[in-house]
C-alpha positions as CSV (number, residue, x, y, z in Angstrom):
1,M,29.7,15.8,19.9
2,D,28.1,14.4,16.8
3,K,24.4,15.0,16.3
4,L,22.4,11.9,15.9
5,I,19.8,11.5,12.9
6,H,17.5,8.5,12.8
7,V,16.3,7.6,9.4
8,V,13.0,5.6,9.3
9,E,12.7,4.4,5.7
10,D,11.7,1.0,4.3
11,D,13.2,1.3,0.9
12,D,16.7,0.0,1.2
13,D,18.1,2.1,-1.6
14,I,16.7,5.3,-0.2
15,R,17.8,4.5,3.2
16,F,21.4,3.7,2.1
17,I,21.6,6.9,0.1
18,V,20.3,9.1,2.9
19,E,22.5,7.4,5.5
20,Y,25.7,7.8,3.2
21,I,24.9,11.5,2.5
22,L,24.4,12.4,6.2
23,T,27.5,10.4,7.4
24,E,29.6,12.2,4.8
25,S,28.3,15.4,6.1
26,G,29.5,14.7,9.6
27,Y,26.3,13.3,11.3
28,K,26.0,10.1,13.3
29,V,23.3,8.1,11.7
30,E,21.0,5.2,12.8
31,S,18.4,3.6,10.6
32,S,15.3,1.5,10.8
33,S,13.4,-0.2,8.0
34,N,10.2,-0.3,10.0
35,A,8.2,1.1,12.9
36,S,8.8,-1.6,15.3
37,A,12.7,-1.4,14.9
38,F,12.5,2.4,15.3
39,Y,10.5,2.1,18.5
40,K,13.1,-0.5,19.8
41,S,16.0,1.9,19.1
42,L,14.3,4.7,21.1
43,E,14.7,2.4,24.3
44,H,18.5,3.1,23.8
45,T,19.1,6.3,22.1
46,T,17.4,9.7,21.6
47,P,18.1,11.2,18.2
48,D,18.4,15.0,17.5
49,L,16.3,14.6,14.4
50,I,14.2,11.9,12.9
51,L,13.7,11.5,9.1
52,L,10.4,9.6,8.9
53,D,8.9,8.0,5.9
54,V,5.0,7.9,5.9
55,M,4.4,4.5,4.3
56,L,6.0,1.8,6.3
57,P,5.4,-1.9,6.3
58,D,4.2,-2.2,9.9
59,G,3.0,1.4,10.4
60,N,2.2,4.9,9.3
61,G,4.7,7.8,9.7
62,I,2.0,10.3,10.5
63,D,0.7,8.0,13.4
64,I,4.2,7.6,14.5
65,C,4.9,11.3,14.5
66,R,1.7,12.1,16.5
67,D,2.7,9.3,19.0
68,L,6.2,10.8,19.4
69,R,4.6,14.3,20.0
70,E,2.4,12.9,22.9
71,K,5.1,11.3,24.9
72,E,7.2,13.7,27.1
73,S,10.5,11.9,26.4
74,T,10.1,12.3,22.5
75,R,8.0,15.4,22.0
76,D,10.9,17.9,21.5
77,I,12.7,15.7,18.8
78,K,12.6,17.4,15.5
79,I,10.8,15.3,12.9
80,I,11.0,15.7,9.0
81,V,8.4,13.6,7.3
82,M,9.2,12.2,3.9
83,S,6.6,11.0,1.5
84,A,5.8,10.6,-2.3
85,H,2.1,10.3,-1.7
86,A,1.2,12.9,0.9
87,A,0.5,16.5,0.5
88,E,2.8,18.8,2.4
89,K,0.2,20.9,4.3
90,A,-1.8,17.8,5.4
91,V,1.4,16.0,6.7
92,L,2.6,19.0,8.6
93,E,-0.9,19.6,10.2
94,E,-1.9,15.9,10.7
95,A,1.6,14.7,11.9
96,C,2.7,17.7,13.8
97,S,6.0,17.4,12.0
98,D,8.6,20.1,11.9
99,D,9.1,19.9,8.2
100,F,8.2,17.9,5.0
101,I,10.4,16.5,2.2
102,S,8.6,15.4,-0.9
103,K,10.0,12.2,-2.6
104,P,11.9,12.1,-5.0
105,F,14.2,14.6,-3.4
106,D,17.4,16.4,-4.3
107,L,20.2,15.4,-1.9
108,D,21.4,19.0,-1.5
109,D,17.8,19.9,-0.7
110,L,17.6,17.2,1.9
111,L,20.8,18.5,3.6
112,R,19.3,22.0,3.6
113,H,16.3,20.7,5.4
114,V,18.4,18.7,7.9
115,K,20.8,21.6,8.7
116,R,17.9,23.8,9.6
117,F,17.2,21.7,12.6
118,V,20.6,20.0,13.2
119,P,23.3,22.4,12.2
120,R,26.9,21.2,11.7
């Protein structure tokens, strides 16, 4: 069974590249460009991993991460926060995420992070 990764990223180019790399690596991928679309998708599917941008047009990834950790239905989903603006230690502590990727990122490095939590 394919592992599902949900990419929450408002930048169309970054979202496309991440989706492409993950799909080519054998993962099933869903994506959202904003927080409201992401929350709506959670009504229908539960991903194995969430790649979550911090700065979204209608929300903050750190707040979303905290919210997911507080809900019983989503607290065990692995979350990797991605940001060009946030310090790694602060994000890991504030958001309670499982990992952090600084943008811009190397695609091989992205896959290494993903495979730590969702091995193929």
